[in-house]
C-alpha positions, 0 to 999 in steps of 0.5 A: 339654222341648216338650210334645206334642199327640197325637190318638188313633184308637181303631179296631175292625172294624164288622159288615161288617169295615171299620175304623172309629174309635170312641169310648166312655165307660170303654171301653164303649158304643162309637159311630162317630166317623169313618174312620181315614184321613180323621181321620189326614189331618185331624190331620196337616194341623192340626199334631198332633205325633204320631198314635196308632192303637189297634186296641182289640179285637185282643187281646180278639178274639185277632187281629193288628193291622190291618196294611193300615189301618196301611199306609194311614194311614202313607202319608197322614201325615208325623207319627210314628205309634204303633200298638198293639193285638194286639202279642204277639211280636217278629214282630208288632213287626217287622210293624207297623214295616215297615207304617209305624209309628214306635213300637209300643204294648203293653199286654196282651202286656206284662203277660202277658210282660214280657220282650217289652218288654225283647227288643223294645227290644234288637232294635228300639231306643227305639220301644216304648211301654207302654200302661198302662190303670188303674182306681181301686180302694178294696179289696184295697189291701194292698201297693199304692201309695196315691194321694191323690185330689182329695177327700182320700181314698186309692185304689190304681190297678189295671192293666186289660188286654184293652181294660179288660175284665180287672183284673190286681191289679197296682199301676200305679205299680210296673208303671210302674217295671218297664216303665221298667227293661225299656227302655220308651221312653214310657208311655201312661197311660189312666184307665178312670175318665175315658175318654170322660167329657170331665171331665178327666184323672186327675191323681192317677195322672198326677202319681204315675207321672210322679214315679215314672219318668224316661221320658215319660208321655202322659196319656190319658182325659178331655180335654174342655176346654183347661184339662184339657190345661194341668192335665195338663201342669202335673202331670207329663205330657210329652204329652196324648192326646185323641180326643173333643175332636178327632173331634167338632171341639170344638177344632182342634190349632191352637186347643189349641196357641195356648191352651197357648202363651198359658199359658206351656206350650212346645208 
């Protein structure tokens, strides 16, 4: 299957209440990275395959997704738009879709209420993307799926929610299988350990989850070089999500795709 390149807009509200794109490291120390609509237009023009808009503080702050911002972005792009953050009910899903989203992402709400994934799929079809944020754990591993890391040691991967603030104690691989069974169309897999580091995707968990499920897996967290995207694609990722390399104009979408085509990856 053709591989996809997906820029991500991690968005929150600044002190004045304005929507701003931010970037941090391991979900913390967030810094300003741009205007959501401006960046969305840039990536649409450059040839991105899709765009992800994540309202990263909505669930933690207990508020709704920025619907007005979703509407503005949808009006300025032609590529598919996935929206996540603050989705807690079927009404929220419907609201986001009516605002212009093509897909809806769930993380915290899916963990708290797995049936929401099932019911959303039944009502709205194959538009549900379950975002799974993970963190490597080396303790309390009883009953968890062991994953061999790059250095030969073993770890298990815990699911984290509320923008990386709360550890669930839930085996990420088991959870991935469960959300597939509930009807999720895709999994957006983000490694908290790698987020914002530009040190490369978390290949062990990307490969493990891609092997465990039959739905597409989007690798996220850690892209810093062209080689990092190639590595993710050759280890099971169906799409690569990236932010820093695009926001700070280290690469264009076109440059990424040209490199990947040169390596034999069909993008």
